[in-house]
C-alpha positions as CSV (number, residue, x, y, z in Angstrom):
1,X,0.0,0.0,0.0
2,X,2.9,2.3,0.7
3,X,3.9,2.0,-3.0
4,X,0.6,1.3,-4.7
5,X,-1.3,4.3,-3.2
6,X,1.2,7.0,-4.4
7,X,1.3,5.4,-7.9
8,X,-2.5,5.6,-8.0
9,X,-2.5,9.2,-7.0
10,X,0.3,10.0,-9.5
11,X,-1.8,8.5,-12.3
12,X,-4.8,10.4,-11.1
13,X,-3.0,13.7,-11.1
14,X,-1.5,12.9,-14.5
15,X,-5.0,12.1,-15.9
16,X,-6.4,15.4,-14.6
17,X,-3.5,17.4,-16.2
18,X,-3.9,15.5,-19.5
19,X,-7.6,16.2,-19.7
20,X,-8.0,19.6,-18.1
21,X,-7.9,22.5,-20.7
22,X,-6.3,24.7,-18.2
23,X,-3.0,23.0,-19.0
24,X,-3.2,23.9,-22.7
25,X,-0.8,26.8,-23.5
26,X,-0.1,28.0,-27.0
27,X,1.5,25.1,-28.9
28,X,2.5,23.1,-25.8
29,X,0.4,19.9,-25.5
30,X,-1.0,18.6,-22.3
31,X,1.3,15.6,-22.4
32,X,4.3,17.9,-21.9
33,X,2.8,19.1,-18.6
34,X,2.1,15.5,-17.6
35,X,5.8,14.7,-18.1
36,X,6.8,17.9,-16.2
37,X,4.6,16.9,-13.3
38,X,6.0,13.4,-13.2
39,X,9.5,14.9,-13.0
40,X,8.3,17.1,-10.2
41,X,6.8,14.4,-8.0
42,X,9.9,12.3,-8.7
43,X,12.1,15.1,-7.3
44,X,9.7,15.3,-4.4
45,X,10.2,11.6,-3.6
46,X,14.0,12.0,-3.9
47,X,14.0,15.1,-1.6
48,X,12.0,13.2,1.0
49,X,14.3,10.2,1.0
50,X,17.4,12.4,1.2
51,X,15.9,13.9,4.5
52,X,14.8,10.4,5.7
53,X,18.2,8.7,5.1
54,X,20.7,11.4,5.6
55,X,19.0,13.9,8.0
56,X,17.0,11.5,10.2
57,X,13.5,12.8,9.3
58,X,14.4,16.4,10.2
59,X,12.9,19.3,8.3
60,X,9.7,21.2,8.2
61,X,7.8,18.9,5.9
62,X,8.0,16.0,8.4
63,X,6.8,18.3,11.2
64,X,3.8,19.5,9.1
65,X,3.0,16.0,8.0
66,X,3.3,14.5,11.5
67,X,1.2,17.3,13.2
68,X,-1.4,17.0,10.5
69,X,-1.7,13.2,11.2
70,X,-1.9,13.8,14.9
71,X,-4.7,16.4,14.4
72,X,-6.5,13.8,12.3
73,X,-6.1,11.3,15.1
74,X,-7.6,13.8,17.6
75,X,-10.5,14.4,15.2
76,X,-11.3,10.6,14.9
77,X,-10.6,9.6,18.5
78,X,-11.5,12.7,20.5
79,X,-13.5,15.3,18.4
80,X,-14.1,17.6,21.4
81,X,-10.4,17.9,22.0
82,X,-9.8,18.4,18.2
83,X,-12.2,21.4,18.2
84,X,-10.7,22.7,21.4
85,X,-7.2,22.8,19.7
86,X,-8.6,24.3,16.5
87,X,-10.7,27.0,18.2
88,X,-8.5,27.9,21.2
89,X,-5.2,27.5,19.3
90,X,-3.7,25.8,22.4
91,X,-2.1,22.4,21.6
92,X,0.4,22.5,24.4
93,X,3.0,19.8,23.9
94,X,0.8,17.7,21.6
95,X,1.7,19.2,18.2
96,X,5.3,19.9,17.4
97,X,5.0,23.3,15.6
98,X,1.4,24.3,16.3
99,X,2.5,26.9,18.9
100,X,5.3,29.4,18.3
101,X,5.3,32.4,20.6
102,X,7.3,34.3,18.0
103,X,4.3,34.2,15.7
104,X,1.4,36.4,17.0
105,X,-1.2,35.5,14.5
106,X,-3.7,32.8,15.4
107,X,-3.7,31.8,11.7
108,X,0.1,31.3,11.4
109,X,1.5,29.8,8.2
110,X,2.6,26.7,10.2
111,X,-0.9,26.1,11.5
112,X,-2.3,26.5,8.0
113,X,0.2,23.9,6.7
114,X,-0.8,21.5,9.5
115,X,-4.5,22.0,8.7
116,X,-3.9,21.3,5.0
117,X,-2.1,18.1,5.9
118,X,-5.0,17.2,8.2
119,X,-7.4,17.6,5.3
120,X,-5.2,15.5,3.0
121,X,-5.0,12.9,5.6
122,X,-8.6,11.9,4.9
123,X,-7.6,10.5,1.6
124,X,-3.9,9.7,2.1
125,X,-4.3,7.0,4.8
126,X,-1.2,8.4,6.4
127,X,1.1,7.9,3.3
128,X,3.6,10.8,3.3
129,X,4.2,10.5,-0.5
130,X,0.5,11.2,-1.2
131,X,0.9,14.5,0.8
132,X,4.0,15.3,-1.2
133,X,2.1,14.7,-4.5
134,X,-0.7,17.0,-3.4
135,X,1.6,19.8,-2.4
136,X,3.6,19.3,-5.6
137,X,0.4,19.7,-7.5
138,X,-0.5,22.9,-5.7
139,X,2.8,24.5,-6.7
140,X,2.6,23.0,-10.2
141,X,-0.7,24.8,-10.7
142,X,0.9,28.0,-9.4
143,X,3.8,27.6,-11.9
144,X,1.3,27.1,-14.7
145,X,-0.4,30.4,-13.8
146,X,2.9,32.1,-14.2
147,X,3.5,30.3,-17.5
148,X,0.1,31.1,-18.9
149,X,0.4,34.8,-18.3
150,X,4.0,35.2,-19.6
151,X,3.3,32.9,-22.6
152,X,0.3,35.1,-23.4
153,X,2.4,38.3,-23.3
154,X,5.4,36.7,-25.1
155,X,4.1,33.8,-27.2
156,X,7.4,33.5,-29.1
157,X,9.2,32.7,-25.8
158,X,6.8,30.0,-24.7
159,X,9.4,27.2,-24.7
160,X,12.0,29.3,-22.8
161,X,9.3,30.3,-20.3
162,X,8.5,26.6,-19.8
163,X,12.1,25.7,-19.1
164,X,12.9,28.5,-16.6
165,X,9.7,28.1,-14.7
166,X,9.5,24.3,-14.3
167,X,13.1,23.1,-14.5
168,X,15.2,25.7,-12.7
169,X,17.0,23.6,-10.0
170,X,16.1,25.5,-6.8
171,X,12.5,26.0,-7.9
172,X,12.1,22.4,-8.8
173,X,13.7,21.2,-5.6
174,X,11.9,23.5,-3.1
175,X,8.4,23.3,-4.6
176,X,8.3,19.5,-4.8
177,X,7.4,18.6,-1.2
178,X,5.4,19.5,1.8
179,X,6.8,23.1,1.9
180,X,5.2,26.5,2.5
181,X,6.6,27.6,-0.8
182,X,4.1,25.4,-2.6
183,X,1.2,27.4,-1.2
184,X,3.0,30.7,-1.7
185,X,3.6,29.9,-5.4
186,X,0.0,28.8,-5.9
187,X,-1.5,32.0,-4.3
188,X,0.9,34.5,-5.8
189,X,0.9,32.8,-9.1
190,X,-2.9,33.0,-9.3
191,X,-3.0,36.7,-8.3
192,X,-0.3,37.6,-10.9
193,X,-2.2,35.6,-13.6
194,X,-5.7,36.8,-12.7
195,X,-4.8,40.5,-12.3
196,X,-1.9,40.8,-14.8
197,X,0.1,42.6,-12.0
198,X,-2.8,45.1,-11.6
199,X,-3.2,45.9,-15.3
200,X,-6.5,44.1,-15.5
201,X,-9.5,46.1,-14.2
202,X,-12.6,44.2,-15.2
203,X,-13.5,40.9,-13.5
204,X,-16.5,38.6,-13.6
205,X,-18.1,37.2,-10.4
206,X,-16.0,34.0,-10.5
207,X,-12.8,35.9,-10.9
208,X,-13.7,38.4,-8.2
209,X,-14.3,35.5,-5.8
210,X,-11.0,33.7,-6.5
211,X,-9.0,36.9,-6.4
212,X,-10.5,38.0,-3.0
213,X,-10.1,34.4,-1.7
214,X,-6.4,34.4,-2.7
215,X,-5.9,37.8,-1.1
216,X,-7.6,36.7,2.1
217,X,-5.5,33.4,2.3
218,X,-2.2,35.1,1.5
219,X,-2.9,37.8,4.1
220,X,-2.9,35.0,6.8
221,X,-0.4,32.8,5.2
222,X,2.4,35.2,4.1
223,X,1.3,38.8,4.7
224,X,4.6,40.2,3.4
225,X,4.1,38.5,0.0
226,X,0.7,40.2,-0.2
227,X,2.2,43.5,0.7
228,X,4.8,43.2,-2.0
229,X,2.3,42.1,-4.6
230,X,0.0,45.1,-3.8
231,X,2.9,47.5,-3.8
232,X,3.9,46.3,-7.3
233,X,0.4,46.0,-8.7
234,X,-0.9,49.3,-7.5
235,X,1.0,51.5,-10.0
236,X,-0.3,49.5,-12.9
237,X,-3.8,49.8,-11.6
238,X,-3.6,53.5,-11.1
239,X,-2.3,54.0,-14.6
240,X,-4.7,51.6,-16.3
241,X,-7.7,53.2,-14.7
242,X,-6.4,56.7,-15.7
243,X,-6.2,57.8,-12.1
244,X,-2.6,58.7,-12.9
245,X,-1.9,59.5,-16.6
246,X,1.7,58.4,-16.8
247,X,2.9,54.9,-15.7
248,X,6.3,56.1,-14.5
249,X,4.5,58.7,-12.4
250,X,2.3,56.0,-10.9
251,X,5.3,53.9,-9.9
252,X,7.1,57.0,-8.5
253,X,4.0,57.9,-6.5
254,X,3.5,54.5,-4.9
255,X,7.2,53.8,-4.3
256,X,7.8,57.3,-2.8
257,X,4.8,56.7,-0.5
258,X,6.7,53.8,1.2
259,X,9.4,55.9,2.9
260,X,6.9,58.6,3.6
261,X,4.6,56.1,5.4
262,X,7.5,54.7,7.4
263,X,8.6,58.2,8.5
264,X,5.1,59.3,9.5
265,X,4.6,56.0,11.4
266,X,7.7,56.8,13.4
267,X,6.6,60.4,14.1
268,X,3.3,59.1,15.6
269,X,5.2,56.5,17.5
270,X,3.6,53.5,15.6
271,X,6.4,52.0,13.5
272,X,4.5,48.8,12.8
273,X,6.4,47.7,9.7
274,X,9.8,48.6,11.2
275,X,9.0,46.6,14.3
276,X,7.9,43.7,12.3
277,X,11.1,43.6,10.3
278,X,13.4,44.0,13.4
279,X,11.4,41.4,15.4
280,X,11.6,38.9,12.5
281,X,15.3,39.5,12.2
282,X,15.8,39.0,16.0
283,X,13.8,35.8,15.8
284,X,15.9,34.5,12.9
285,X,19.1,35.2,14.8
286,X,17.8,33.4,17.9
287,X,16.4,30.3,16.0
288,X,19.5,30.0,13.8
289,X,21.4,29.1,16.9
290,X,19.0,26.2,17.5
291,X,17.6,25.2,20.8
292,X,14.9,23.4,22.7
293,X,11.9,25.8,23.3
294,X,9.6,25.5,26.3
295,X,7.1,27.7,28.1
296,X,5.5,28.1,31.5
297,X,2.3,30.1,32.2
298,X,4.4,33.3,32.1
299,X,7.6,32.7,30.3
300,X,9.1,31.3,27.1
301,X,12.6,29.9,27.2
302,X,15.3,28.4,24.9
303,X,17.8,25.8,26.1
304,X,21.1,25.2,24.2
305,X,20.4,22.3,21.8
306,X,23.7,20.5,22.6
307,X,23.0,20.7,26.4
308,X,19.3,19.6,26.5
309,X,20.1,16.2,28.1
310,X,22.0,17.8,30.9
311,X,19.8,20.9,31.5
312,X,16.3,19.5,31.3
313,X,15.0,17.4,34.1
314,X,12.0,15.3,32.9
315,X,8.8,15.2,35.0
316,X,5.8,13.8,33.1
317,X,3.6,14.7,30.1
318,X,6.4,16.6,28.4
319,X,6.9,18.7,31.5
320,X,10.4,19.6,32.7
321,X,12.3,21.6,35.3
322,X,15.5,23.4,34.6
323,X,18.6,22.1,36.4
324,X,19.8,24.6,38.9
325,X,22.7,26.7,37.7
326,X,22.0,26.1,34.0
327,X,22.1,28.9,31.4
328,X,19.2,29.7,29.1
329,X,17.4,32.5,27.1
330,X,14.1,33.8,28.5
331,X,11.2,35.9,27.2
332,X,8.1,37.1,29.0
333,X,5.0,35.7,27.2
334,X,3.5,39.2,27.1
335,X,6.7,40.7,25.7
336,X,8.5,38.6,23.1
337,X,10.6,41.6,21.9
338,X,13.1,41.6,24.8
339,X,15.4,38.7,25.4
340,X,17.0,38.0,28.8
341,X,20.1,35.7,29.2
342,X,19.9,33.8,32.4
343,X,23.5,32.7,33.3
344,X,22.5,30.4,36.3
345,X,18.9,29.0,36.6
346,X,17.2,29.4,40.0
347,X,13.6,29.2,38.6
348,X,11.7,26.3,40.0
349,X,8.7,26.6,37.7
350,X,7.5,23.8,35.5
351,X,8.1,24.2,31.8
352,X,6.3,22.4,28.9
353,X,8.1,21.3,25.8
354,X,7.0,23.1,22.6
355,X,9.5,22.2,19.9
356,X,13.2,22.1,19.1
357,X,15.3,23.4,16.3
358,X,18.7,22.0,15.4
359,X,21.4,24.7,14.9
360,X,21.6,25.9,11.2
361,X,24.6,24.4,9.5
362,X,25.5,27.7,7.8
363,X,24.5,31.1,8.9
364,X,25.1,34.7,8.0
365,X,26.6,36.9,10.7
366,X,24.2,39.8,11.1
367,X,23.4,42.1,14.1
368,X,20.1,43.1,15.5
369,X,18.8,46.5,14.2
370,X,16.6,49.1,15.7
371,X,13.1,49.7,14.5
372,X,13.7,53.0,12.7
373,X,13.7,53.7,8.9
374,X,17.3,55.0,8.7
375,X,18.8,51.9,10.3
376,X,16.7,49.6,8.1
377,X,17.6,51.5,4.9
378,X,21.3,51.5,5.9
379,X,21.2,47.6,5.9
380,X,19.5,47.3,2.4
381,X,22.8,46.8,0.4
382,X,23.9,44.1,2.9
383,X,20.5,42.4,2.6
384,X,20.6,42.2,-1.2
385,X,24.2,41.0,-1.1
386,X,23.3,38.3,1.4
387,X,20.3,37.1,-0.6
388,X,22.3,36.9,-3.9
389,X,25.7,35.7,-3.0
390,X,25.4,33.3,0.0
391,X,26.7,30.7,0.5
392,X,30.2,31.8,-0.4
393,X,33.0,29.3,-1.1
394,X,34.3,29.4,2.4
395,X,30.8,28.5,3.8
396,X,30.3,25.3,1.8
397,X,29.7,22.5,4.2
398,X,27.2,20.1,2.5
399,X,26.4,19.0,-1.1
400,X,23.4,21.3,-0.9
401,X,25.7,24.2,-0.4
402,X,27.7,23.3,-3.5
403,X,24.6,23.2,-5.6
404,X,23.4,26.6,-4.2
405,X,26.8,28.2,-4.8
406,X,26.9,26.9,-8.4
407,X,23.4,28.1,-9.0
408,X,24.2,31.6,-7.6
409,X,27.2,31.9,-10.0
410,X,25.0,30.7,-12.8
411,X,22.3,33.2,-12.1
412,X,24.8,36.0,-11.9
413,X,26.2,35.0,-15.4
414,X,22.6,34.8,-16.8
415,X,21.9,38.3,-15.6
416,X,24.6,39.5,-17.9
417,X,23.0,38.0,-21.0
418,X,20.3,40.6,-21.5
419,X,22.9,43.3,-21.0
420,X,24.9,42.1,-24.0
421,X,22.1,40.3,-26.0
422,X,18.9,42.3,-25.3
423,X,15.8,41.3,-27.2
424,X,14.1,44.5,-28.3
425,X,10.8,42.7,-28.8
426,X,10.5,42.5,-25.0
427,X,9.8,46.2,-24.9
428,X,6.3,45.5,-26.1
429,X,5.3,44.4,-22.6
430,X,7.6,46.4,-20.4
431,X,5.0,46.8,-17.5
432,X,5.0,43.0,-16.6
433,X,8.8,42.9,-16.8
434,X,9.3,45.9,-14.5
435,X,6.6,44.5,-12.2
436,X,8.5,41.2,-12.0
437,X,11.8,43.0,-11.3
438,X,10.3,45.2,-8.6
439,X,8.6,42.2,-7.0
440,X,11.9,40.3,-6.9
441,X,13.8,43.3,-5.5
442,X,11.4,43.9,-2.7
443,X,11.3,40.1,-1.8
444,X,15.1,39.7,-1.9
445,X,15.4,42.8,0.3
446,X,13.0,41.6,3.0
447,X,14.6,38.1,2.9
448,X,18.1,39.5,3.3
449,X,17.0,41.7,6.2
450,X,15.2,39.0,8.1
451,X,16.9,35.7,7.4
452,X,20.1,34.3,8.9
453,X,20.2,30.6,7.8
454,X,21.6,30.2,4.3
455,X,19.3,27.2,3.6
456,X,16.3,29.3,4.5
457,X,17.3,32.1,2.1
458,X,17.3,29.7,-0.8
459,X,13.8,28.5,0.0
460,X,12.3,31.9,0.8
461,X,13.5,33.6,-2.4
462,X,11.9,31.0,-4.8
463,X,9.1,33.4,-6.0
464,X,11.6,36.1,-6.7
465,X,13.8,33.6,-8.6
466,X,10.9,32.5,-10.8
467,X,10.1,36.1,-11.8
468,X,13.8,37.0,-12.2
469,X,14.5,34.0,-14.4
470,X,11.4,34.8,-16.5
471,X,12.7,38.3,-17.1
472,X,16.1,37.0,-18.1
473,X,14.7,34.4,-20.4
474,X,12.3,36.9,-22.1
475,X,14.8,39.8,-22.5
476,X,17.6,37.6,-23.8
477,X,17.9,37.4,-27.6
478,X,18.6,33.7,-28.0
479,X,18.6,34.0,-31.8
480,X,21.4,36.6,-31.7
481,X,23.4,34.3,-29.4
482,X,23.0,31.4,-31.8
483,X,24.0,33.6,-34.7
484,X,27.2,34.8,-33.0
485,X,28.4,31.6,-31.4
486,X,27.0,28.9,-33.6
487,X,26.7,30.6,-37.0
488,X,22.9,30.1,-37.1
489,X,20.9,32.6,-39.1
490,X,18.9,35.0,-36.9
């Protein structure tokens, strides 16, 4: 059953792709998309087995899957407890990543991932590969949305678009499993496709419903992605609806409003965005060090990952006491902004296990920043550098790092292609290209500001990489390259 059930679902998804007209794009036949999907789920199986055999089941996708299955067990065996967890948001020690004091939203992205896995569990019979196939299908549909829009705008580039969207290594690797990126690609892909980055102004009832639903879900799942999308789409909307007569003026108006808003928010002592960025950065610095995270009724603490056996004194039901004289980090539950380092424990309170994070293998050394606009702007060049060029040669520790390094060098070289071999035909649809560049820029900036672990950077920037590679592929004159290097007539 462990093998037969995934095969049945693979064939079912392949049949849907083959028959659904949604997967018909220009001259590309449905069977091409079937083949691409089979490649995708094969990569998903390989990725899962790498983490099973070489990383001992560590990684977010196993946590999401296991918590989803536990939630399903509660639903079957103890429905009242299931609804108590779902409505109160309190799972105590029962679900590994349901609770994270660093996340203030009741509808955190981790909880949404667990709920999705809970729903899939009804038809998966607990088979992790079925879950992988579902999430791979979600991201596959999102990638098709990107492909459909760009192939519609640049039909002569359809084959190039297909290759850069579906076969770019990091995109293929990190959107073929139980990953948050699969849902992000689906939601952002649909919004970009449905609205043409804000250029489309008329919608039927069905389109309105799905656009609003995508906005609603993205607001809870990854609010910063929605903020970036709206920032990039707004200028196109203002120009298309004739609210602002010149497109460049619309972009200038929206983009200049960002620093103005930040400055005003500081003046009225409500720097919400600045605080969100600095808190996310501080959290990344703390979690990159790894640790075992527990809480009491008033405090949230982190124990050094390598000392957990010596420091934690087990009681019962995932309850622990801290060995007297042990060091740990401490936060008050009503104030997660300020961290206190306790050198020698004297607290006799009982703490409950929440989750643990292994130290990141490779991290970027960054410092905490203050929640003010000047300090954040001063760190923007560093943020972009971190996002584009890490890991460096000196930081390579695993085969994954080698692949990431090679890909970064490859992307840097590809960026040079449009500089020397620019395709003038791409000017016909400049708005979508500029929108893609701006989306990638804003995304890379936020990731660079708020992420410490190199492995996390690679995953988080997937959407930006999709759009960046699309821009490179579309603006590069491949016929000119063939003519120069291979003697082929242009």
